[in-house]
Residue frames as a rotation matrix with the C-alpha (Angstrom) as fourth column:
MET 1
0.105 -0.895 0.433 -12.36
0.891 -0.110 -0.441 8.83
0.442 0.432 0.786 -13.83
THR 2
0.337 -0.076 -0.938 -10.85
0.636 -0.717 0.287 11.79
-0.694 -0.693 -0.193 -11.87
ARG 3
0.966 0.004 -0.258 -9.71
-0.147 -0.812 -0.564 15.10
-0.212 0.583 -0.784 -13.40
VAL 4
0.114 -0.993 0.003 -6.08
-0.699 -0.079 0.711 14.08
-0.706 -0.083 -0.703 -12.89
ASP 5
-0.173 -0.099 0.980 -6.77
0.426 0.889 0.165 10.95
-0.888 0.446 -0.112 -14.99
ASP 6
0.774 0.509 0.377 -8.46
0.566 -0.290 -0.772 13.11
-0.283 0.811 -0.512 -17.75
LEU 7
0.781 -0.504 -0.368 -5.51
-0.579 -0.806 -0.124 15.54
-0.234 0.310 -0.922 -17.81
GLN 8
-0.180 -0.880 0.439 -3.00
-0.439 0.471 0.765 12.72
-0.880 -0.055 -0.471 -17.90
LYS 9
0.098 0.281 0.955 -4.83
0.676 0.685 -0.271 11.17
-0.730 0.672 -0.123 -20.81
LYS 10
0.926 0.377 0.032 -5.12
0.299 -0.676 -0.674 14.40
-0.232 0.633 -0.738 -22.61
TYR 11
0.664 -0.740 0.110 -1.53
-0.682 -0.659 -0.319 15.42
0.308 0.137 -0.941 -22.00
PRO 12
0.957 -0.256 -0.139 0.51
0.287 0.906 0.310 12.10
0.046 -0.337 0.940 -21.79
MET 13
0.191 -0.959 0.209 3.89
0.479 -0.094 -0.873 14.04
0.857 0.266 0.442 -22.26
ILE 14
0.035 -0.108 0.994 3.42
-0.701 -0.711 -0.052 15.81
0.712 -0.695 -0.100 -18.90
PRO 15
-0.751 -0.380 -0.540 4.73
0.074 0.764 -0.641 13.69
0.656 -0.521 -0.546 -15.98
GLN 16
0.094 0.826 -0.556 2.14
0.683 0.353 0.640 12.66
0.724 -0.440 -0.530 -13.36
ASP 17
-0.244 -0.248 -0.938 3.75
0.939 -0.301 -0.165 14.76
-0.241 -0.921 0.306 -10.54
ILE 18
-0.974 -0.157 -0.161 3.31
0.120 -0.968 0.220 17.91
-0.190 0.195 0.962 -12.63
VAL 19
-0.444 0.896 0.008 -0.27
0.151 0.066 0.986 16.94
0.884 0.439 -0.164 -13.46
LEU 20
0.127 0.394 -0.910 -0.94
0.938 0.250 0.239 16.62
0.322 -0.884 -0.338 -9.67
LYS 21
-0.605 -0.346 -0.717 0.61
0.604 -0.787 -0.129 19.99
-0.519 -0.511 0.685 -8.94
TRP 22
-0.941 0.285 0.180 -1.32
-0.045 -0.637 0.770 21.57
0.334 0.717 0.612 -11.85
GLU 23
-0.080 0.962 -0.262 -4.59
0.435 0.270 0.859 20.22
0.897 -0.045 -0.440 -10.47
PHE 24
0.031 0.053 -0.998 -3.85
0.999 -0.021 0.030 21.27
-0.020 -0.998 -0.053 -6.92
VAL 25
-0.824 -0.316 -0.471 -2.84
0.314 -0.946 0.086 24.88
-0.472 -0.077 0.878 -7.91
SER 26
-0.820 0.540 0.190 -5.82
0.106 -0.184 0.977 25.01
0.562 0.822 0.094 -10.31
HIS 27
0.010 0.777 -0.630 -8.19
0.803 0.369 0.467 24.14
0.595 -0.510 -0.621 -7.54
GLY 28
-0.198 -0.174 -0.965 -6.85
0.865 -0.494 -0.088 27.00
-0.461 -0.852 0.248 -5.52
VAL 29
-0.992 -0.115 0.055 -7.13
0.125 -0.798 0.590 29.41
-0.024 0.592 0.805 -8.29
ARG 30
-0.319 0.944 0.086 -10.90
0.268 0.003 0.963 28.70
0.909 0.330 -0.254 -8.60
ASP 31
0.199 0.391 -0.899 -11.35
0.970 0.053 0.238 29.02
0.140 -0.919 -0.368 -4.86
ARG 32
-0.533 -0.474 -0.701 -9.54
0.627 -0.777 0.048 32.24
-0.568 -0.414 0.711 -4.65
ALA 33
-0.963 0.178 0.201 -11.32
0.042 -0.641 0.766 33.75
0.265 0.747 0.610 -7.66
GLN 34
-0.068 0.974 -0.217 -14.73
0.561 0.218 0.799 32.72
0.825 -0.067 -0.561 -6.25
GLY 35
0.246 0.155 -0.957 -13.85
0.963 -0.152 0.223 34.29
-0.111 -0.976 -0.187 -2.98
GLY 36
0.961 0.261 0.090 -12.92
0.274 -0.944 -0.186 37.65
0.036 0.203 -0.978 -4.59
HIS 37
0.472 -0.860 -0.194 -9.19
-0.105 -0.273 0.956 37.35
-0.876 -0.431 -0.219 -4.29
ILE 38
0.996 0.068 0.052 -8.43
0.049 0.042 -0.998 38.09
-0.070 0.997 0.038 -7.88
GLU 39
0.475 -0.880 0.020 -4.76
-0.836 -0.459 -0.301 39.13
0.274 0.126 -0.953 -7.33
LYS 40
-0.163 -0.470 0.867 -3.99
-0.683 0.688 0.245 35.89
-0.712 -0.552 -0.433 -5.47
ALA 41
0.558 0.384 0.736 -5.71
0.210 0.792 -0.573 33.77
-0.803 0.474 0.361 -8.21
LEU 42
0.939 -0.243 -0.243 -3.74
-0.322 -0.379 -0.868 35.59
0.118 0.893 -0.434 -10.81
ARG 43
-0.019 -0.937 0.348 -0.46
-0.996 0.050 0.080 34.76
-0.093 -0.344 -0.934 -8.93
ASP 44
0.008 0.092 0.996 -1.53
-0.230 0.969 -0.088 31.07
-0.973 -0.229 0.029 -8.78
GLU 45
0.901 0.409 0.142 -2.27
0.029 0.271 -0.962 31.17
-0.432 0.871 0.233 -12.50
GLN 46
0.558 -0.813 -0.165 1.24
-0.798 -0.470 -0.378 32.36
0.229 0.343 -0.911 -13.03
ARG 47
-0.216 -0.595 0.774 2.58
-0.768 0.593 0.242 29.45
-0.603 -0.542 -0.585 -11.04
ILE 48
0.479 0.429 0.765 0.74
0.090 0.843 -0.530 27.06
-0.873 0.323 0.366 -13.32
VAL 49
0.964 -0.215 -0.158 2.35
-0.191 -0.144 -0.971 28.61
0.185 0.966 -0.180 -16.43
THR 50
0.122 -0.970 0.211 5.77
-0.990 -0.134 -0.043 28.44
0.070 -0.204 -0.976 -14.75
LEU 51
-0.011 -0.007 1.000 5.14
-0.451 0.892 0.002 24.77
-0.892 -0.451 -0.013 -13.82
LEU 52
0.601 0.423 0.678 3.99
0.262 0.698 -0.667 23.70
-0.755 0.578 0.309 -17.24
ALA 53
0.759 -0.246 -0.603 6.30
-0.601 -0.622 -0.502 25.83
-0.251 0.743 -0.620 -19.47
PRO 54
-0.308 -0.940 0.150 9.41
-0.822 0.342 0.456 23.56
-0.480 0.017 -0.877 -19.28
VAL 55
-0.344 0.264 0.901 7.34
0.085 0.964 -0.250 20.50
-0.935 -0.009 -0.354 -19.96
LEU 56
0.603 0.790 0.107 5.41
0.237 -0.049 -0.970 21.94
-0.761 0.611 -0.217 -22.80
ASP 57
0.513 -0.573 -0.639 8.55
-0.734 -0.679 0.020 23.40
-0.445 0.459 -0.769 -24.50
GLN 58
-0.347 -0.778 0.523 10.13
-0.350 0.625 0.698 20.05
-0.870 0.059 -0.489 -24.98
């Protein structure tokens, strides 16, 4: 089972395309943080919040 499958199972109310974007951006955050690019990682974290906020507010 992939991470996307796990997220989809844990959060069934979030559409699959949003889960895919979430995982894609999250992967970038981890890579940037590990590479020392903290400001870029924080911007990507904000993108995740912006992406998920409308879905989670429903």
